[in-house]
C-alpha positions, 0 to 999 in steps of 0.5 A, a space after each residue: 789280611 790278619 796282621 795280629 802279632 803271634 802270641 809267643 810261647 815262653 820258656 821257664 828259666 832255670 831259677 824257677 827250678 829247685 831240687 830235693 834229695 830222693 831217699 831210695 827204698 831199702 833192699 829186699 829180704 833174703 829168701 829162706 829155704 827149709 833144706 839148704 843142703 839139698 838145694 846146694 846139692 841140686 845146684 851142684 848137679 845143675 851147674 855140672 851139667 851146664 859146664 859139660 854142655 858148654 865145653 862141647 859148643 863150637 863157640 866155647 873158646 871164642 866167648 868169655 861168657 856163658 849165656 844161661 837161663 836161671 830161675 828163682 823160686 816160683 813165687 819170687 820175681 827174679 828181678 827182685 833178686 838182681 843184686 843177689 844174682 849180681 853178687 853170684 856173678 850173673 848179669 840179667 839180660 832179659 826177663 821171660 814174658 811168660 814166667 816172672 821167675 825166669 830170665 836170660 843171664 850171662 856169667 863170665 867163665 871165671 865167675 862161673 868157676 867161682 860160682 861152682 866153688 861157692 856152691 861146693 862150700 854152700 853144700 859141704 860146710 857148716 852153716 851153708 855159707 853164701 846162703 843169703 845169695 844162693 838161696 834165691 837161685 832155684 835152677 841153672 840151665 842152658 837155653 834150649 834150641 826150641 826157645 831160640 827157634 820159637 818164631 819159625 815154622 817147623 818143616 823141611 822147606 827152606 826159610 829166609 831167616 836172620 840169625 842173631 847173636 847176643 848183643 852183649 858180645 865184645 866186638 872181637 867176639 862178634 866178628 870171630 863168631 860171625 866168621 866161623 858161623 858163615 864158614 859153617 854154613 858155607 860148607 853146606 853151600 848156604 849163601 850168607 850175609 852178615 852185619 853188625 848194625 848201628 845199635 849193636 845187633 849182630 846178625 847173619 841172613 841166609 836161606 836154609 831149613 829148620 833142621 840146619 838151623 836147629 843144628 846151628 843153634 845147638 852148636 853155638 851158645 852165643 846165638 840169641 834167636 832166629 827170626 824170619 827175614 820178612 819183606 815189606 810191601 806197598 801198593 799202587 794208586 789209582 789215576 784220577 786226573 792229568 795235572 794242568 799243562 801250565 802248572 806253576 811250582 813256587 819255590 819251597 817255603 823252607 829249605 829243610 829236608 824230609 827223607 822219604 824212605 820208600 819206592 822212589 820219587 819221579 824227580 825229573 818231572 815238574 812237581 819234583 824236579 827242583 825239590 829232590 835234594 838227593 837220590 839214594 838207591 837201595 834196590 832189593 837184589 831181585 829188582 830189575 827196575 823202579 816202581 816209583 808210584 807209592 814213593 812219588 805219592 807219599 813225597 807229594 803229600 809231604 811237599 804239598 800237603 792234603 789239598 794238592 788237588 786244588 791245583 786243578 783250578 789254581 794251576 799253582 802248587 806251593 811246596 813247603 820243604 824239600 825231600 831226599 829220595 831213599 829208594 828201597 822198593 823196586 820191580 822184579 822181572 815179572 813187574 811185581 813190586 819187591 821190597 826190602 827185608 828186615 835185614 836190609 832195611 835195618 842196614 839202609 836206615 842205619 847207613 842213611 841216618 849216620 851219614 845225613 843226620 846233621 842236615 836231615 832230621 825227619 825220616 818218613 816210613 810209609 811201610 809196614 809188615 802184614 803181621 800184627 805186633 805182640 805185647 812186649 815184643 819189639 822187632 829188630 827194625 823198631 829197635 834200630 829206629 829207637 837207637 838211631 832216634 836217640 843217638 842222632 836226635 832225629 825223628 822217624 814218622 811211621 805209618 800205623 799200617 792198613 787193615 786190607 779187608 774186613 775182619 768182622 762186623 764193622 766197627 766193633 768186631 773189625 777193630 777188636 780183631 787181633 789183625 787190626 793191631 799195628 804192623 812192625 815197625 810202628 811199635 817203635 817207642 821213640 818214633 811218631 806213629 800215625 793213624 788215619 782219619 776220614 776227612 770226607 764222607 758220604 751216606 755210603 761211607 763206613 766212617 764219618 768226618 773226623 772219625 778213624 778210617 776203617 783201614 787204620 790199624 790201632 794200638 796199643 803199642 808193644 808196651 801196651 802204651 799209646 799208639 798211634 800217637 797222632 792221626 791225620 787224613 788218609 781216606 775213607 771206605 764205602 760200606 763195601 770196604 772199597 775206596 772212592 775218589 771223592 773220599 780218598 786222599 790225593 797225590 801225584 803218581 809215578 808219571 809226575 804228571 797225573 793226580 791219583 787217589 789212594 787210601 792208607 796210613 801211608 798217606 797220613 804219615 807224610 802230612 805229619 812229616 811236614 808238620 814236624 819239619 814246620 815245627 823244627 823250622 819254627 823252633 830251631 833250638 828245640 830238642 826232638 823231645 820238645 818237637 814231639 811234645 808240641 805235636 801231641 800237646 796241641 792235637 785235637 781229639 778225633 772220634 771213633 764209631 759210637 758202636 764200639 764197646 770199651 772205647 780207648 785212645 788206642 784208636 786215634 791217640 792224642 788226635 790230629 795236630 793243630 799246628 797253628 796252636 803249636 806255633 802260637 798261643 790262642 788268646 784264652 791260653 798261655 804256654 810255658 816250655 821247659 827243657 831239662 835233664 833229671 837223674 834219679 837222685 833228686 826230685 826236680 820242681 819246675 815252677 810257673 805262675 797262674 795269673 790272678 784274673 782267675 780269682 778276680 773274674 768269676 767268669 773264668 774257669 782254670 784248666 792246667 794241661 801238661 805234656 811231658 816227653 822224654 827219650 829213654 835209653 832202650 834195652 835191645 835184648 830185654 823186651 819186657 823192660 825195653 824202656 830203661 828210664 821213666 819220669 813221674 810227675 805230680 802237680 802242686 797248686 798254690 793254696 794260701 802260703 803253702 802247696 797242695 798235691 793235686 789228684 788227677 782222675 784216670 780219664 784226665 791223664 795218660 801216664 803209663 810207667 816207662 812209656 816216654 809220654 805223659 799228659 794230664 789236665 785238670 780243671 779248677 773251680 775253687 780251692 786254689 790260689 793264683 801265683 806260683 805253682 810247681 810241677 814235681 818230676 822224678 826219674 827212675 831207671 832199670 836194666 843196664 843204666 847206671 845210677 849216674 844216668 840223666 834223662 833229657 825231657 821237655 815239658 809244656 804247661 798250658 794255662 787255659 780259661 775253659 770258658 774262653 771269656 778272658 784274654 789269659 795270654 795278655 793277663 799272664 804277660 802283664 802280670 808275670 811276663 818279666 819273669 819268663 823268656 820268650 821262646 826263640 822262634 821264626 814266628 808264624 811258619 806257613 
């Protein structure tokens, strides 16, 4: 029995933090035109056309604002003129993905009238008054119907769709316009369902054809977009063995709960009977019964982990935690599996999290859309997840999705195909997205041990950032792209009495859900930022096939979590934690110590590894600038009596601006002093955030002897332990 005392992590105290004022850059230059009067006359004509069209809309009297596309000169990025446009009355809502000089903006009717007056003076008075602001406005036009319907196929056949209104509408405007919109559709005998979701998204779902939708969009200027109301899918497992007739189910090691949002759990059977805290049923309308195979399989891996088949010999199963059953899939009258639509899933997760967030902090989503994501496009489901994650301090664990058939010669053509990219909602910025690696292999397998599974969908995320962040065992495939029991993952099927096998990121995700709840149990005072930082920081890199050209971490992210190291330091390391908040007015310097053993013992080699995680507010109507907050970090080493900024090579860091994770590491052999070092942080904001916005974050700073020759933990504790606080934990959580 190992009686070694766990090597605790330490918290950096507030007295180790200092601040310096940030001097913001000066404003930009005004745009100059050769002929201001001609430009003014053009704007007058365009604004007159906008007004003439707007007053004919069905919703003109119900909204205080006009929603318009505005343009700057071709060579000028329109966001650079944000302050000048604001002075004219415009609020930029979203940037155009294809044209840097185009954006969607809103302006109140009163300010639009004032703008027309300014344009009149600009055109007719000497000196063209107002030109410093008006010169950058190249054009004004209403948003075309084709732009709002661009996600839909044209044709006469009916489509299941969601009509979204602009998020910036007031509550009164939303309900008034929704009522009129549903009444309009009702006149055509079109059934509708409307909802204002938790994050403010306002929508109507219905089934109708393209021409009807085009008519609606042309009549309602407050319609933002129309999208297909896609359904999610799952598949069944393969039975392998009957559970022992005498099977001991030990009490769970923790009373914490993970919500399994899936096809349901067979909660009356022995492996689940005492472990399902709540059964919530949200079956699709076409469902006539339950199909609990996938949900039971997923739940069993969350409860019992990856070695569940060991019970065949031991006749014992020990669950770690408990689960909540949120059933969202069912069977239709033909016996086929039916899942939720985007509309219903958004509604379900919003309702569940709002009601249960105090007692349930982890939500497992082992489901995906078939369709791969695109750059700078976030699904409404992902946006809802991000809103719920930040607002209620919960963590969503989402499977990256599966590649169901070969996409080209394996592995390079297969993984470079666009169909290998994540499926929605795995692009969620604040969720933990999970890919799969192979744990077992044979000579006939496509993947070797600890390598990405052939079916595991890859990144990058919608912001071109790191996705999936984490990988875990989900199975392997043979060279015919088929699973075999020996290399698949094991779980309990819908009978509750049988072990089954399957492969997929669906079965990697629940392992990570258990890891996350273990970390929450171990560090009950930690924020969600710190929990995620622990998971990412202490992960171990996992492989990709050597034949892949231009390898990247979009395949396996930070790797596979090493929970034991997350819970306590190894002898050759010492870990500092810091959780804080930062605004854009000041630099924040976080201080920590390097023990002198790195100078006195030549056998050592110093490595400093740092992970920073934060939870930015997101802009649900501006996908191009979706994350509205970022943090930059610079490491300063002690050098004599001074500090020197450290340059980190690109291959030693992950630092994509506006992505909520930073990680970098640096090895040192000379040119540094031990003692007090500093990490400098700076915050930036954009979008609708005001200057007072403060961003919460968590930092892990790990001091490592790369040569593994010295007990760095003991040395650091001896020299500097009195300066730091032990991180409160429940010790080693099994």
